[in-house]
N, CA, C and O of each residue as an XYZ file, in Angstrom:
472
protein
N     -30.646     22.464      2.921
C     -29.573     21.922      3.720
C     -29.096     20.621      3.082
O     -29.902     19.763      2.721
N     -27.766     20.481      2.945
C     -27.190     19.285      2.346
C     -27.241     18.128      3.324
O     -27.062     18.286      4.531
N     -27.490     16.961      2.756
C     -27.424     15.756      3.572
C     -25.960     15.419      3.812
O     -25.146     15.539      2.896
N     -25.612     15.005      5.011
C     -24.219     14.605      5.244
C     -23.916     13.318      4.474
O     -24.757     12.428      4.350
N     -22.702     13.255      3.968
C     -22.290     12.055      3.247
C     -22.133     10.920      4.247
O     -21.628     11.124      5.350
N     -22.565      9.727      3.863
C     -22.388      8.605      4.778
C     -20.899      8.304      4.929
O     -20.133      8.386      3.969
N     -20.514      7.963      6.124
C     -19.122      7.643      6.403
C     -18.754      6.313      5.759
O     -19.554      5.378      5.737
N     -17.552      6.242      5.244
C     -17.065      4.983      4.688
C     -16.807      4.008      5.823
O     -16.361      4.387      6.906
N     -17.094      2.764      5.554
C     -16.749      1.764      6.558
C     -15.232      1.699      6.649
O     -14.531      2.102      5.721
N     -14.740      1.203      7.742
C     -13.288      1.095      7.941
C     -12.659      0.224      6.856
O     -11.585      0.546      6.348
N     -13.311     -0.861      6.502
C     -12.779     -1.750      5.460
C     -12.712     -1.015      4.128
O     -11.711     -1.109      3.417
N     -13.752     -0.295      3.789
C     -13.784      0.453      2.537
C     -12.712      1.542      2.546
O     -12.019      1.729      1.546
N     -12.568      2.254      3.652
C     -11.577      3.324      3.758
C     -10.168      2.775      3.558
O      -9.365      3.375      2.844
N      -9.866      1.647      4.177
C      -8.546      1.031      4.044
C      -8.325      0.575      2.601
O      -7.244      0.758      2.041
N      -9.353     -0.016      2.011
C      -9.238     -0.496      0.638
C      -9.024      0.673     -0.336
O      -8.174      0.594     -1.223
N      -9.782      1.733     -0.173
C      -9.634      2.904     -1.040
C      -8.235      3.502     -0.876
O      -7.613      3.895     -1.863
N      -7.740      3.574      0.351
C      -6.393      4.102      0.587
C      -5.344      3.201     -0.062
O      -4.364      3.695     -0.621
N      -5.542      1.889      0.008
C      -4.619      0.951     -0.630
C      -4.574      1.130     -2.140
O      -3.501      1.094     -2.743
N      -5.729      1.322     -2.747
C      -5.792      1.560     -4.190
C      -5.100      2.875     -4.526
O      -4.364      2.955     -5.509
N      -5.330      3.900     -3.720
C      -4.697      5.201     -3.949
C      -3.180      5.093     -3.834
O      -2.458      5.645     -4.665
N      -2.693      4.395     -2.823
C      -1.246      4.216     -2.660
C      -0.644      3.490     -3.867
O       0.408      3.881     -4.374
N      -1.314      2.439     -4.316
C      -0.839      1.681     -5.476
C      -0.839      2.559     -6.714
O       0.124      2.557     -7.481
N      -1.911      3.306     -6.910
C      -2.015      4.195     -8.067
C      -0.904      5.247     -8.031
O      -0.315      5.554     -9.067
N      -0.614      5.795     -6.864
C       0.453      6.796     -6.743
C       1.807      6.198     -7.122
O       2.591      6.837     -7.824
N       2.085      4.985     -6.666
C       3.369      4.345     -6.959
C       3.513      3.965     -8.425
O       4.610      4.039     -8.978
N       2.420      3.561     -9.057
C       2.481      3.026    -10.412
C       1.942      3.988    -11.463
O       1.718      3.598    -12.609
N       1.734      5.246    -11.076
C       1.155      6.206    -12.014
C       2.110      6.491    -13.164
O       3.325      6.334    -13.046
N       1.544      6.900    -14.240
C       2.333      7.203    -15.422
C       2.108      6.154    -16.492
O       1.556      5.083    -16.236
N       2.542      6.481    -17.680
C       2.292      5.635    -18.843
C       3.160      4.380    -18.854
O       2.760      3.371    -19.435
N       4.334      4.413    -18.230
C       5.318      3.362    -18.460
C       5.648      2.472    -17.278
O       6.192      1.387    -17.487
N       5.354      2.861    -16.065
C       5.821      2.089    -14.900
C       5.323      0.651    -14.903
O       6.105     -0.268    -14.662
N       4.069      0.442    -15.165
C       3.529     -0.920    -15.150
C       4.097     -1.721    -16.320
O       4.336     -2.922    -16.189
N       4.312     -1.077    -17.448
C       4.906     -1.761    -18.600
C       6.334     -2.192    -18.271
O       6.740     -3.303    -18.612
N       7.097     -1.322    -17.611
C       8.466     -1.655    -17.196
C       8.440     -2.826    -16.231
O       9.216     -3.770    -16.376
N       7.557     -2.772    -15.251
C       7.442     -3.859    -14.268
C       7.065     -5.161    -14.972
O       7.619     -6.215    -14.661
N       6.135     -5.096    -15.910
C       5.717     -6.299    -16.641
C       6.875     -6.887    -17.436
O       7.046     -8.106    -17.469
N       7.667     -6.040    -18.074
C       8.822     -6.523    -18.851
C       9.850     -7.182    -17.938
O      10.375     -8.248    -18.257
N      10.135     -6.553    -16.811
C      11.094     -7.131    -15.868
C      10.540     -8.408    -15.237
O      11.290     -9.352    -14.989
N       9.265     -8.443    -14.984
C       8.608     -9.622    -14.423
C       8.708    -10.799    -15.392
O       8.969    -11.929    -14.979
N       8.502    -10.530    -16.673
C       8.505    -11.596    -17.676
C       9.915    -12.071    -18.026
O      10.107    -13.235    -18.380
N      10.895    -11.185    -17.929
C      12.226    -11.512    -18.432
C      13.335    -11.502    -17.391
O      14.480    -11.806    -17.725
N      13.039    -11.167    -16.158
C      14.095    -11.125    -15.145
C      14.895     -9.845    -15.258
O      14.347     -8.753    -15.109
N      16.180     -9.968    -15.518
C      17.068     -8.804    -15.611
C      17.104     -8.258    -17.031
O      16.948     -8.985    -18.012
N      17.316     -6.956    -17.100
C      17.510     -6.285    -18.383
C      18.612     -5.255    -18.223
O      18.695     -4.582    -17.196
N      19.451     -5.132    -19.224
C      20.338     -3.980    -19.308
C      19.499     -2.814    -19.803
O      18.465     -3.002    -20.444
N      19.956     -1.610    -19.499
C      19.165     -0.419    -19.809
C      18.738     -0.365    -21.272
O      17.552     -0.219    -21.570
N      19.694     -0.482    -22.180
C      19.369     -0.354    -23.608
C      18.485     -1.508    -24.081
O      17.613     -1.310    -24.928
N      18.698     -2.698    -23.549
C      17.856     -3.843    -23.930
C      16.419     -3.630    -23.472
O      15.471     -3.944    -24.192
N      16.273     -3.095    -22.268
C      14.931     -2.805    -21.758
C      14.262     -1.752    -22.632
O      13.079     -1.869    -22.949
N      15.009     -0.727    -23.022
C      14.473      0.316    -23.888
C      14.035     -0.221    -25.240
O      13.020      0.211    -25.786
N      14.807     -1.171    -25.788
C      14.431     -1.772    -27.073
C      13.218     -2.689    -26.916
O      12.421     -2.833    -27.843
N      13.079     -3.307    -25.746
C      11.975     -4.236    -25.495
C      10.636     -3.503    -25.356
O       9.585     -4.028    -25.727
N      10.694     -2.291    -24.818
C       9.471     -1.504    -24.597
C       9.334     -0.506    -25.747
O       9.999      0.529    -25.777
N       8.475     -0.836    -26.670
C       8.309     -0.036    -27.872
C       7.757      1.347    -27.542
O       6.743      1.478    -26.855
N       8.440      2.378    -28.042
C       7.929      3.736    -27.929
C       8.417      4.546    -26.745
O       8.057      5.717    -26.625
N       9.224      3.970    -25.865
C       9.692      4.726    -24.695
C      11.031      5.396    -25.020
O      11.941      4.763    -25.556
N      11.133      6.661    -24.694
C      12.371      7.407    -24.912
C      13.364      7.083    -23.788
O      12.946      6.852    -22.653
N      14.656      7.062    -24.082
C      15.649      6.760    -23.047
C      15.543      7.666    -21.815
O      15.701      7.202    -20.687
N      15.277      8.945    -22.031
C      15.161      9.894    -20.910
C      13.984      9.517    -20.007
O      14.090      9.577    -18.782
N      12.877      9.135    -20.614
C      11.681      8.739    -19.856
C      11.943      7.414    -19.133
O      11.583      7.262    -17.966
N      12.567      6.460    -19.825
C      12.900      5.184    -19.202
C      13.783      5.397    -17.983
O      13.563      4.789    -16.936
N      14.777      6.256    -18.121
C      15.681      6.549    -17.001
C      14.919      7.133    -15.815
O      15.130      6.716    -14.676
N      14.038      8.093    -16.076
C      13.258      8.718    -15.003
C      12.356      7.699    -14.313
O      12.292      7.648    -13.084
N      11.657      6.888    -15.112
C      10.739      5.897    -14.536
C      11.497      4.866    -13.714
O      11.037      4.473    -12.641
N      12.658      4.421    -14.203
C      13.462      3.460    -13.446
C      13.951      4.067    -12.128
O      13.983      3.384    -11.104
N      14.329      5.340    -12.153
C      14.739      6.017    -10.910
C      13.593      6.057     -9.916
O      13.790      5.801     -8.728
N      12.393      6.377    -10.393
C      11.219      6.396     -9.513
C      10.949      5.006     -8.929
O      10.700      4.862     -7.732
N      11.001      3.992     -9.789
C      10.743      2.622     -9.323
C      11.825      2.162     -8.342
O      11.536      1.447     -7.382
N      13.064      2.573     -8.586
C      14.155      2.236     -7.667
C      13.969      2.958     -6.327
O      14.165      2.363     -5.267
N      13.597      4.223     -6.378
C      13.377      5.001     -5.161
C      12.269      4.373     -4.302
O      12.327      4.407     -3.073
N      11.274      3.808     -4.964
C      10.161      3.178     -4.254
C      10.393      1.696     -3.978
O       9.473      0.972     -3.597
N      11.623      1.258     -4.173
C      12.073     -0.099     -3.833
C      11.335     -1.192     -4.602
O      11.121     -2.288     -4.085
N      10.951     -0.886     -5.833
C      10.314     -1.884     -6.687
C      11.303     -2.466     -7.692
O      11.112     -3.578     -8.185
N      12.359     -1.715     -7.995
C      13.372     -2.127     -8.954
C      14.749     -1.965     -8.315
O      15.010     -1.007     -7.589
N      15.619     -2.930     -8.606
C      17.005     -2.889     -8.132
C      17.906     -2.577     -9.318
O      17.775     -3.177    -10.385
N      18.811     -1.647     -9.125
C      19.781     -1.243    -10.147
C      21.142     -1.780     -9.740
O      21.598     -1.544     -8.621
N      21.794     -2.503    -10.645
C      23.106     -3.061    -10.367
C      24.085     -2.572    -11.420
O      23.864     -2.747    -12.619
N      25.174     -1.955    -10.962
C      26.231     -1.497    -11.861
C      27.279     -2.598    -11.916
O      27.846     -2.983    -10.893
N      27.531     -3.103    -13.126
C      28.496     -4.171    -13.311
C      29.863     -3.584    -13.644
O      29.968     -2.575    -14.342
N      30.898     -4.229    -13.138
C      32.269     -3.766    -13.338
C      32.785     -4.270    -14.685
O      33.603     -5.187    -14.753
N      32.288     -3.652    -15.746
C      32.683     -4.024    -17.097
C      33.160     -2.772    -17.819
O      32.969     -1.653    -17.343
N      33.777     -2.975    -18.963
C      34.190     -1.850    -19.793
C      33.455     -1.943    -21.104
O      33.676     -2.931    -21.806
N      32.624     -1.042    -21.504
C      32.141      0.065    -20.685
C      31.233     -0.441    -19.557
O      30.803     -1.595    -19.562
N      30.955      0.426    -18.611
C      30.117      0.073    -17.465
C      28.738     -0.349    -17.957
O      28.148      0.282    -18.834
N      28.246     -1.426    -17.372
C      26.931     -1.942    -17.718
C      26.027     -1.825    -16.499
O      26.454     -2.073    -15.372
N      24.785     -1.447    -16.733
C      23.813     -1.349    -15.645
C      22.673     -2.318    -15.945
O      22.130     -2.339    -17.049
N      22.324     -3.114    -14.946
C      21.207     -4.047    -15.077
C      20.102     -3.655    -14.106
O      20.355     -3.107    -13.033
N      18.872     -3.949    -14.508
C      17.707     -3.687    -13.678
C      16.929     -4.981    -13.503
O      16.805     -5.785    -14.426
N      16.409     -5.160    -12.295
C      15.556     -6.304    -12.000
C      14.585     -5.907    -10.899
O      14.800     -4.928    -10.185
N      13.519     -6.677    -10.773
C      12.543     -6.395     -9.727
C      13.091     -6.811     -8.368
O      13.786     -7.820     -8.250
N      12.776     -6.037     -7.362
C      13.067     -6.413     -5.986
C      11.975     -7.391     -5.534
O      11.000     -7.595     -6.257
N      12.125     -7.993     -4.357
C      11.020     -8.821     -3.855
C       9.701     -8.051     -3.783
O       8.638     -8.604     -4.062
N       9.775     -6.780     -3.409
C       8.554     -5.962     -3.365
C       7.984     -5.777     -4.763
O       6.767     -5.827     -4.943
N       8.834     -5.566     -5.745
C       8.388     -5.440     -7.125
C       7.798     -6.741     -7.647
O       6.799     -6.741     -8.367
N       8.433     -7.855     -7.273
C       7.925     -9.164     -7.703
C       6.560     -9.459     -7.093
O       5.783    -10.235     -7.648
N       6.267     -8.841     -5.951
C       4.964     -9.075     -5.316
C       3.819     -8.491     -6.133
O       2.654     -8.745     -5.827
N       4.129     -7.718     -7.162
C       3.103     -7.180     -8.053
C       2.708     -8.180     -9.135
O       1.921     -7.847    -10.021
N       3.244     -9.405     -9.078
C       2.977    -10.388    -10.133
C       1.489    -10.649    -10.335
O       1.049    -10.793    -11.476
N       0.710    -10.714     -9.278
C      -0.726    -10.948     -9.433
C      -1.405     -9.766    -10.126
O      -2.328     -9.949    -10.919
N      -0.945     -8.569     -9.823
C      -1.499     -7.362    -10.452
C      -1.173     -7.376    -11.946
O      -2.047     -7.133    -12.779
N       0.085     -7.660    -12.281
C       0.515     -7.689    -13.685
C      -0.239     -8.780    -14.443
O      -0.735     -8.544    -15.545
N      -0.327     -9.976    -13.850
C      -1.047    -11.079    -14.498
C      -2.522    -10.727    -14.721
O      -3.074    -10.992    -15.789
N      -3.153    -10.130    -13.707
C      -4.569     -9.769    -13.823
C      -4.766     -8.702    -14.900
O      -5.721     -8.771    -15.673
N      -3.869     -7.718    -14.952
C      -3.983     -6.678    -15.971
C      -3.773     -7.259    -17.370
O      -4.485     -6.896    -18.307
N      -2.811     -8.149    -17.512
C      -2.553     -8.765    -18.814
C      -3.760     -9.583    -19.268
O      -4.189     -9.485    -20.417
N      -4.297    -10.382    -18.367
C      -5.465    -11.206    -18.705
C      -6.657    -10.330    -19.079
O      -7.340    -10.593    -20.068
N      -6.903     -9.289    -18.285
C      -8.016     -8.391    -18.570
C      -7.806     -7.717    -19.924
O      -8.742     -7.614    -20.717
N      -6.578     -7.257    -20.195
C      -6.289     -6.577    -21.453
C      -6.497     -7.471    -22.663
O      -7.032     -7.029    -23.680
N      -6.072     -8.739    -22.559
C      -6.269     -9.688    -23.658
C      -7.763     -9.913    -23.888
O      -8.227     -9.896    -25.028
N      -8.514    -10.124    -22.809
C      -9.962    -10.326    -22.925
C     -10.652     -9.101    -23.502
O     -11.536     -9.225    -24.350
N     -10.259     -7.937    -23.053
C     -10.840     -6.689    -23.563
C     -10.585     -6.564    -25.065
O     -11.494     -6.259    -25.836
N      -9.344     -6.801    -25.464
C      -8.983     -6.699    -26.880
C      -9.823     -7.680    -27.720
O     -10.283     -7.339    -28.809
N     -10.013     -8.895    -27.199
C     -10.755     -9.908    -27.949
C     -12.258     -9.626    -28.003
O     -12.894     -9.865    -29.030
N     -12.824     -9.125    -26.919
C     -14.280     -8.967    -26.869
C     -14.758     -7.585    -27.316
O     -15.728     -7.483    -28.066
N     -14.107     -6.552    -26.876
C     -14.579     -5.197    -27.175
C     -13.956     -4.669    -28.465
O     -14.649     -4.140    -29.335
N     -12.654     -4.822    -28.570
C     -11.977     -4.298    -29.757
C     -12.011     -5.271    -30.924
O     -11.730     -4.906    -32.065
N     -12.359     -6.508    -30.623
C     -12.461     -7.573    -31.624
C     -11.208     -7.695    -32.482
O     -11.280     -7.746    -33.710
N     -10.042     -7.740    -31.800
C      -8.761     -7.881    -32.506
C      -8.029     -9.106    -32.041
O      -6.932     -9.389    -32.522
């Protein structure tokens, strides 16, 4: 007979759900990189953002930006110029990820220095 699994405490359950929600919103190879670029530089035009993020295809960038916009993390502004220009920037909700981005950047730098020795 299997032992029943111990129930998660309410605090643990809420925390695990919060991590899952965050992971669902930010899943994929590029979303956090896009957020980090917008966080560091403010607004970007589409092509400038694509040039800033090395290795991302325009089609993928467009899809990721649509997802981030749908989830209210990124604001898309169409400027009345010829030709039409589109700018992207973080919403207040997107800007609230600043601690996450900073922590990931710091951890990544430390990891690179200590484990990868680069």
